[in-house]
Each structure stands twice: as structure tokens, then as C-alpha cells.
C-alpha positions in Angstrom: 11.5 14.9 -9.4 8.6 14.4 -6.9 7.0 11.7 -9.2 11.5 10.1 -8.7 11.0 10.3 -4.9 6.9 8.3 -6.3 9.2 6.3 -8.5 11.5 5.2 -5.2 8.9 4.4 -3.0 6.9 2.5 -4.8 9.7 0.4 -6.2 10.6 -0.7 -3.1 7.7 -2.9 -2.3 8.2 -4.5 -5.2 11.4 -5.2 -5.5 11.5 -6.1 -2.0 9.1 -9.0 -2.0 11.3 -10.7 -5.1 14.3 -10.0 -2.7 12.8 -12.1 -0.2 14.2 -15.7 -1.4 17.5 -14.4 -1.0 16.9 -13.1 2.2 16.0 -16.6 3.8 19.4 -18.0 1.9 21.3 -15.0 3.8 20.1 -15.5 6.7 19.0 -18.8 6.5 19.6 -19.0 10.5 16.8 -17.1 11.5 12.5 -17.9 11.0 10.5 -16.8 8.2 8.1 -15.0 10.7 12.0 -12.6 11.6 12.2 -12.0 8.1 8.6 -11.2 7.4 9.1 -7.8 9.8 11.2 -6.3 6.7 7.7 -6.4 4.7 5.5 -5.9 8.1 7.6 -3.3 9.9 7.8 -1.4 6.5 4.0 -1.4 6.2 3.2 -0.6 9.9 5.5 2.7 9.7 4.3 4.0 6.2 0.8 3.8 6.8 0.7 4.5 10.6 2.5 8.2 9.6 1.4 8.6 6.2 -2.1 11.2 7.4 -0.1 13.4 10.4 3.0 13.3 6.8 0.9 15.3 5.2 -0.6 17.3 7.5 3.6 17.8 8.6 3.8 18.6 4.7 0.8 21.2 4.9 1.6 22.8 8.9 5.6 23.3 8.2 6.3 23.2 4.1 6.1 20.2 1.5 9.7 21.3 0.2 11.0 20.8 4.0 9.3 17.5 4.0 9.8 16.3 1.0 13.9 16.7 1.0 13.8 15.1 4.9 11.2 12.2 3.5 13.9 12.2 0.7 16.6 11.8 2.9 15.6 9.7 5.7 14.3 7.3 2.6 17.9 6.8 1.5 19.1 6.9 4.7 16.9 3.6 5.6 17.9 1.9 2.0 21.9 2.6 2.9 21.1 0.8 6.2 19.2 -2.5 4.6 22.0 -2.3 2.3 24.7 -3.0 4.5 22.8 -4.8 7.3 24.7 -7.6 8.8 21.5 -9.0 10.6 17.9 -8.8 10.1 17.8 -6.9 12.5 19.8 -4.3 11.4 17.9 -4.9 8.5 15.0 -4.7 9.9 15.6 -1.3 11.6 16.9 0.1 8.2 13.0 -0.8 6.8 11.5 1.5 9.6 13.2 3.8 8.4 12.5 3.5 5.0 9.2 3.6 5.9 9.3 7.4 8.0 10.8 8.0 5.3 8.2 6.8 2.5 5.0 8.2 4.6 7.2 12.0 4.7 8.2 11.6 0.3 4.9 10.3 -1.0 2.3 13.8 0.6 4.8 16.5 0.0 5.5 15.3 -3.4 1.8 15.6 -4.4 1.8 19.2 -2.5 5.0 19.8 -4.3 3.7 19.0 -7.8 0.1 20.8 -7.3 1.9 23.9 -5.6 4.5 24.2 -9.1 1.8 24.4 -11.7 -0.7 26.4 -13.1 -4.9 25.5 -12.2 -5.3 23.9 -15.8 -1.8 22.2 -15.9 -2.0 20.6 -13.2 -4.8 17.6 -14.0 -1.9 16.1 -17.1 1.5 16.3 -14.0 -1.1 14.4 -11.3 -1.7 11.8 -13.9 2.0 12.1 -15.0 3.1 12.0 -11.2 0.1 8.6 -11.2 1.2 7.3 -14.1 4.7 6.8 -12.7 4.1 5.3 -9.7 2.2 2.5 -12.0 5.4 2.2 -14.2 6.7 1.0 -10.4 5.0 -1.5 -9.7 4.9 -2.8 -13.2 8.7 -2.9 -13.4 9.7 -4.0 -10.1 9.3 -7.8 -10.8 11.4 -8.3 -13.6 13.8 -4.9 -12.6 14.0 -6.1 -9.3 14.8 -9.8 -10.3 17.0 -8.3 -12.6 18.8 -6.5 -9.8 19.6 -8.7 -7.8 19.8 -11.7 -10.2 23.3 -9.5 -10.8 24.3 -7.9 -8.2 22.7 -9.9 -5.3 19.9 -8.7 -2.0 21.9 -5.8 -1.2 21.5 -3.5 -4.5 17.5 -3.6 -3.8 18.3 -1.0 -1.4 21.4 0.6 -2.4 19.5 1.1 -6.0 17.7 3.5 -4.1 21.2 6.2 -3.5 21.5 7.1 -7.4 17.8 8.2 -7.6 17.3 9.6 -4.6 20.2 11.2 -4.6 20.0 12.7 -9.0 16.2 14.4 -7.3 17.7 15.8 -4.0 20.7 17.8 -6.6 18.2 17.7 -9.1 15.5 18.6 -6.3 17.3 21.8 -5.0 17.4 23.4 -8.1 14.2 23.4 -9.4 11.6 22.7 -7.1 10.0 26.1 -5.9 10.1 26.8 -2.2 6.5 26.5 -0.8 6.1 28.1 2.6 3.7 26.3 5.3 0.4 26.9 7.1 0.9 26.6 10.9 -2.0 25.6 12.9 -2.7 25.9 16.3 -3.0 22.5 16.7 -0.2 20.2 16.0 -0.7 16.7 13.8 -1.2 13.6 17.0 2.4 11.9 16.6 1.6 10.4 19.8 -1.1 8.6 18.4 1.6 7.6 15.5 3.1 5.5 18.7 0.1 4.2 19.6 -0.9 2.9 16.0 2.3 1.6 15.4 2.6 -0.8 18.6 -0.7 -1.5 18.4 -0.5 -2.9 15.3 2.8 -4.4 15.6 1.7 -6.7 18.9 -0.8 -7.5 17.0 1.3 -8.5 14.0 4.0 -10.5 16.7 1.1 -12.2 18.5 -0.1 -13.6 14.6 3.0 -14.3 13.1 4.2 -16.2 16.4 1.5 -18.0 17.2 2.0 -21.4 15.5 5.8 -21.7 17.0 4.9 -20.2 20.6 1.9 -21.8 21.3 -1.8 -19.7 20.2 -2.3 -20.2 24.0 1.0 -18.8 24.8 1.4 -15.8 27.4 4.2 -14.3 25.4 1.0 -14.6 22.0 -1.7 -13.3 24.9 0.2 -10.8 26.0 0.6 -9.9 22.5 -2.8 -9.5 21.3 -4.0 -8.0 24.9 -1.2 -5.2 24.4 -2.7 -4.3 21.1 -6.7 -4.5 22.4 -6.1 -1.7 24.7 -3.4 0.9 22.7 -4.9 0.0 20.0 -8.7 1.0 21.8 -6.5 4.2 23.6 -5.5 5.0 19.8 -9.4 5.2 19.1 -10.2 7.0 22.0 -7.7 10.0 21.2 -8.7 10.1 17.6 -12.3 10.4 18.8 -11.0 14.0 20.6 -7.6 15.4 19.2 -7.9 18.5 16.4 -5.4 16.9 14.3 -5.5 13.1 14.5 -3.7 10.4 12.7 -7.1 8.7 12.3 -11.3 10.9 11.5 -13.2 9.1 13.3 -15.9 11.5 11.5 -14.9 10.4 8.1 -16.5 7.0 8.5 -19.8 8.9 8.9 -20.4 8.6 5.0 -21.5 4.5 4.9 -19.5 4.7 1.4 -16.7 5.5 3.4 -16.3 2.8 5.3 -17.5 0.7 3.6 -14.5 0.9 1.1 -12.2 1.5 3.5 -13.6 -2.2 5.1 -12.7 -3.8 1.8 -9.3 -2.5 1.7 -9.0 -3.1 4.4 -9.5 -7.1 3.6 -8.2 -7.1 0.4 -5.3 -6.5 1.4 -4.9 -9.0 3.8 -5.1 -11.8 0.7 -3.2 -8.9 -1.9 0.0 -8.7 0.0 -0.1 -12.1 1.1 -0.4 -13.2 -2.3 2.7 -10.7 -3.1 5.0 -12.4 -1.8 4.1 -15.7 -1.6 3.6 -16.2 -5.2 7.8 -15.4 -5.4 8.4 -17.1 -2.3 5.7 -20.4 -4.4 7.6 -20.1 -7.4 11.2 -20.1 -6.1 10.8 -23.1 -3.4 8.3 -25.3 -5.1 8.5 -25.0 -8.6 12.2 -23.6 -8.1 12.7 -21.1 -10.6 15.4 -18.6 -10.4 15.0 -15.1 -9.2 15.0 -13.8 -12.0 12.6 -16.3 -13.8 10.0 -15.5 -10.7 10.2 -12.0 -11.1 9.6 -12.3 -14.8 6.6 -15.0 -14.4 4.4 -12.5 -11.8 5.2 -9.3 -14.7 2.0 -10.2 -16.6 -0.1 -9.4 -13.5 1.3 -6.2 -12.6 1.3 -5.2 -16.7 -2.3 -6.2 -16.9 -3.1 -4.1 -14.1 -1.1 -0.8 -15.7 -3.5 -1.2 -18.4 -6.8 -2.1 -17.1 -6.5 0.5 -14.3 -7.4 3.6 -16.4 -10.5 2.1 -18.0 -12.0 1.1 -14.7 -11.9 4.6 -13.5 -14.5 5.1 -16.3 -15.9 2.3 -16.1 -17.0 3.2 -12.1 -17.3 7.0 -13.4 -20.1 5.3 -15.6 -21.9 2.1 -13.8 -21.0 3.0 -10.5 -18.2 1.6 -8.0 -20.2 -1.6 -7.0 -20.6 -2.6 -10.0 -17.2 -2.6 -11.1 -15.8 -3.7 -7.6 -18.2 -6.5 -7.6 -16.9 -7.6 -11.0 -13.0 -7.1 -9.7 -13.4 -9.2 -6.6 -14.9 -11.8 -8.5 -12.1 -12.2 -11.4 -10.0 -12.3 -8.2 -11.2 -14.8 -6.0 -11.9 -16.6 -8.8 -8.0 -16.8 -10.1 -6.9 -17.5 -6.2 -9.5 -20.3 -6.9 -7.8 -21.6 -10.1 -4.1 -21.9 -8.6 -5.9 -23.8 -5.7 -7.5 -26.0 -8.1 -5.0 -26.8 -10.8 -1.5 -25.3 -9.3 0.3 -28.6 -8.8 4.1 -29.8 -7.9 5.1 -29.8 -11.3 6.5 -26.0 -13.1 3.0 -25.9 -15.7 3.9 -21.8 -16.7 1.5 -21.9 -19.9 -1.2 -23.9 -18.9 -1.7 -23.5 -15.4 -0.1 -20.4 -13.4 0.0 -17.3 -16.7 -3.9 -17.7 -16.8 -4.5 -16.7 -13.3 -1.8 -14.4 -13.6 -3.3 -12.5 -16.1 -6.9 -12.9 -14.2 -4.8 -11.9 -11.7 -4.1 -9.0 -13.0 -7.7 -8.1 -14.3 -9.0 -8.2 -10.6 -6.2 -6.1 -8.8 -7.2 -3.5 -12.2 -10.8 -3.2 -11.8 -9.9 -3.2 -7.7 -7.3 -0.9 -5.7 -7.8 2.2 -8.2 -11.5 1.7 -8.4 -11.1 1.6 -4.1 -9.4 5.0 -3.4 -11.9 6.5 -5.9 -15.5 5.1 -3.6 -13.5 5.9 -0.2 -13.6 9.9 -1.2 -16.6 9.2 -4.0 -18.7 10.7 -0.5 -17.1 13.4 1.6 -16.7 17.0 0.5 -13.5 18.3 -1.9 -11.8 19.8 1.4 -11.6 16.5 2.1 -10.4 14.5 -0.8 -6.7 14.3 0.5 -7.5 12.7 3.9 -10.2 11.1 3.3 -7.0 9.4 -0.1 -4.4 8.3 3.3 -6.7 7.1 4.8 -7.6 4.5 2.5 -3.8 4.5 2.2 -3.6 3.7 5.3 -6.5 0.9 5.6 -4.4 -0.8 2.6 -0.7 -0.2 4.6 -2.3 -2.0 8.1 -4.4 -4.8 6.0 -1.0 -5.4 4.5 1.4 -5.9 7.3 -1.6 -8.3 9.3 -1.8 -9.6 5.6 2.0 -11.1 5.6 1.5 -12.3 9.1 -1.0 -14.6 8.2 0.9 -16.0 5.7 3.5 -16.9 8.4 0.9 -18.8 10.1 -0.2 -20.2 6.7 2.7 -21.4 4.9 4.7 -22.4 8.4 8.4 -24.8 7.7 7.1 -27.9 5.4 8.9 -30.3 5.3 8.5 -31.8 1.6 6.8 -30.6 -2.0 3.8 -32.2 -1.2 3.5 -30.3 1.5 4.6 -27.5 1.0 2.2 -27.2 -2.5 -0.8 -27.7 0.7 0.3 -24.4 2.5 0.2 -23.0 -0.5 -3.3 -24.0 -1.5 -4.7 -23.1 2.0 -2.8 -19.5 0.9 -4.7 -18.9 -2.1 -7.9 -20.0 -0.6 -7.2 -17.4 2.0 -6.6 -14.9 -0.3 -9.1 -16.0 -2.3 -11.6 -15.6 0.8 -10.4 -12.1 1.5 -11.4 -11.3 -2.2 -15.3 -12.3 -1.0 -15.2 -10.5 2.2 -14.0 -7.8 0.3 -16.6 -7.8 -1.8 -19.3 -8.3 0.8 -17.8 -4.7 2.7 -18.1 -3.2 -1.0 -21.5 -4.3 -1.7 -22.8 -1.6 0.8 -21.6 1.3 -0.2 -24.2 3.1 -2.3 -25.9 2.7 -5.9 -25.5 6.2 -6.9 -22.4 6.3 -6.1 -20.3 7.8 -8.9 -17.9 10.7 -10.2 -19.5 12.2 -13.4 -16.3 13.9 -14.5 -18.1 14.7 -17.9 -16.2 16.4 -20.5 -13.8 17.1 -18.4 -12.6 13.1 -18.8 -9.0 13.6 -19.2 -8.4 9.9 -18.8 -7.9 9.4 -15.0 -8.7 6.8 -12.7 -12.0 7.9 -10.9 -9.9 9.5 -7.3 -7.9 11.9 -9.8 -10.2 12.7 -11.9 -12.1 13.6 -8.5 -9.8 15.3 -7.0 -8.8 18.0 -10.3 -12.4 18.5 -10.3 -11.6 20.0 -7.2 -8.4 21.3 -8.4 -9.7 23.4 -11.4 -12.1 25.1 -9.1 -9.2 25.9 -6.3 -11.7 23.7 -3.7 -8.5 21.2 -3.4 -6.1 21.4 -0.4 -3.3 18.6 0.4 -4.0 18.5 4.3 -6.9 19.4 6.3 -5.9 21.1 9.3 -7.3 24.1 8.6 -10.5 23.2 7.7 -13.7 24.7 9.8 -15.8 21.6 11.8 -18.9 22.6 9.8 -17.6 21.4 7.0 -17.8 17.9 7.6 -21.1 17.6 8.9 -22.4 17.0 5.5 -21.6 14.3 3.1 -24.5 12.4 0.5 -23.8 9.1 2.8 -25.2 10.5 6.0 
């Protein structure tokens, strides 16, 4: 049941990207910049709340947080499905983001607490595999659903999944008591981070239409800088911050998160941009566009587990550099070979397959590299910070997409805009490669006889679990446990 909650949250992201062209038709009087908040609003809230939600689950109990998150996510889904306007649709997506941030860390906490030590490796692998299945099947399943039942079904589909998880979960999920700490997670820090990111995204996405030197855009950037500075100052002093700045003392952690942030700025823009290209320039139907992009996620699913083993053997840096190279090569292929006339087999499919290869070699390994230099008791919060970096980068990337694509008036001008987008995405991959090149060469995870077919992050976490060292949130970790790391 915990994996079902994770499946629902992961599936929603894929489906919403596929539904975007249908949203543009349904809300034809609203700009693409406004509709982009359907994606970015979710990412901002999800990324801002993830660490705090995990710590809240540790304090008050994973079961309570899981069911609360499940209910909030389903409420948000219902609001999205019923939304008569873009504003209410965005509001529903923000509610979904709150629910997803609660469900994911709490579901893993319930999973680890419900099974004996010797079985945890198997169930965590299954939990991760179900999430990967949602990502791989999301484009085709979502496209079919939207084609048959309309864009509202992309949100209503979460309701029966959530209902099953709720009813069965109430019966089978164990009650695990929380461990209240003397301090409270920094909820005000969440507000500062969310508003700062929202102001930045607003300024970027509206810069082209409002004017980059207009008072509103300048005010947006200024608000983002001021609130972001306050957030960093608060994080440096709060006992349970949203972003634990002490983690960044580890060079590999800092490098991996910088690479994740930069990569996500291109990756999320590409996910949405490719669907928009297929439906607006090649005039594919939503169903055909969903099927057209499906080979990429399938390659990711096939490659990612092997990437973990390769990183364990040779180190993170070479695997990441090869993966970023493939990704940049694929986007360069798109920018050079894709034209106005559809050519799926000769141009699109080869690029999509190489994109999948690049993603499979990078995102799982980035997550592992981020925690590789941390002590075992910091794995959980380190992974959450890395996920936050991904979501924040993605929100900014979608805002950049709006600026790059603009409002073209012909197929050829639209094609030129998409070429610019693909060059931009390739550039973010190169920047991420530069950042990842500073990861220590000798940092790699050795699982030895415990190689269970997991990716590196899962294998490392499982070693800690088997040794009784992994905690889901670290509110009560002594300060002295932060002092050392192999990168200090």
C-alpha cells in the first residue's frame, strides 16, 4: 500500500506533462506562462516541503502523515479535475504538492518499520521499482486516458488509486509511534523558500511579456533574492531547517546537488517541451505523442539498475560524465536533425533512445553521489535535499521553457524556438557535467556480497539498514555526528 501511494505521486507528474496540450486547448484564453504554473506550482511546493514532511513523519508518526498526505493529495486531485479555471487548477496542484511531499517519505518510513531487517532490502527495491514503473508507463497510459476521457481524467485517476490505498492501508499498515523532539521543523522556512521560488519563477516566465526591465519583473527578482537570503540565514540557525547547510561541507554532496539542480533545469523543460513539439509542430495526437516518448522512460528503467553497479565499480564521476555526454549528444541531435516534417524512425526515435540512456546513467547515480560522502544517519535527509534540488531546478526549467518557446506564429518559427530549447537543455547537461567533475574520484559505494541489484543509493541505504544505522529523519542526531565526512 505504501508503494501504491508512491506510484500515484510519480504517475501524476508524467500524466500532467502529457495532458498539457489538452490544457492549452481547454483554456485557450490563458497564456502558456499561466498554464506552466500547473507544473511549477506542484514542483515548488513538493520540493519545499519534502525535508520538513519527512521530519514531521518522524515526530508524529509515519502512519498519520501517510494518511494525511494521501487524503490531501486526493483532495487536490479532485480540485484539479473539477477546476473551471486555470487559477483553481493551479490551486489544486499546490494542494497535490503538499500531499505528495507527505506521502513519499512517510511511505518509506512505514515500509522499513513493517518488515524485519532481513527483508527490508527486498521491499525497498520493490518500492523503488513501482515508482520506476509509474514513470515508464505514465506517458502512454496518460495519453490513452486523456484521449478517451479528457484532461480531467489525468487527475481523477488518482481518486480510485488513493481510495484503495486508504481502505487497505487502514487495515494492514502498522501503527508506528513517532519520536517527538524538543524542536519543531522549520515550517516558516518552507514559506520563505516557496515564496522566494515562486517570485523567481514568476519573474522569469513573465519577463518576455512584461518586459525584463519592467517594475513587476524587477520586483519579482528582488523579492526572490531578499526572501531567499532570509531563508538561508534562517536555515543556518534553526535546529531543524528545511535545508541543512552543514551537509554542504561535504564536497561531493555539494557537487552532486549542484549538478542535479542544473540538470533538472534542462530535464524538466525537455519533458514538457518534447510533448509540446510533437503536438504543435508535428501535429501528433496526444495518444500518439505519449507513445512516441515512451521508449525513453523504458530505456531509463532498463539502464538505471546497471548504472548503480557501474558506479559502485568505477566511481560516480566517470558514469555521470558518460551519461551527461549521451544526454547532451541526444539534444544536439534533436536540434540538428529534427525538422518541420515528421520523421519518427529516422530522427525522433534515435534521439529518444539516447536521451533515455543518458537519463538512466545520471539521475539515479546523482542521488547516490549526493549521499555517498555523508554518514549513514544523514542518508535520509541527504536524499531529501537532493530531491528538493531536482524539484527546484525543474520549476525554474519550466519557467525558462516558457521564455524560450514564446508565442511563435508559424511552424518554422515554432521549430526554431524548439531548436533553441534543445540547445538550452544540452547546455544544462554540459554545465551539470562540469559540476559533477568535482565529485571526488575515489567516492564510490562498495556493496560487495550485498549487491542486491539495487541502484547505488538504495544499496548504500540498505547497508545502513542491515547494520541498524539508518533513520528516516534526523531531528535527534547529535551535532557531533555531523563533524566528519570523507570530503571534509
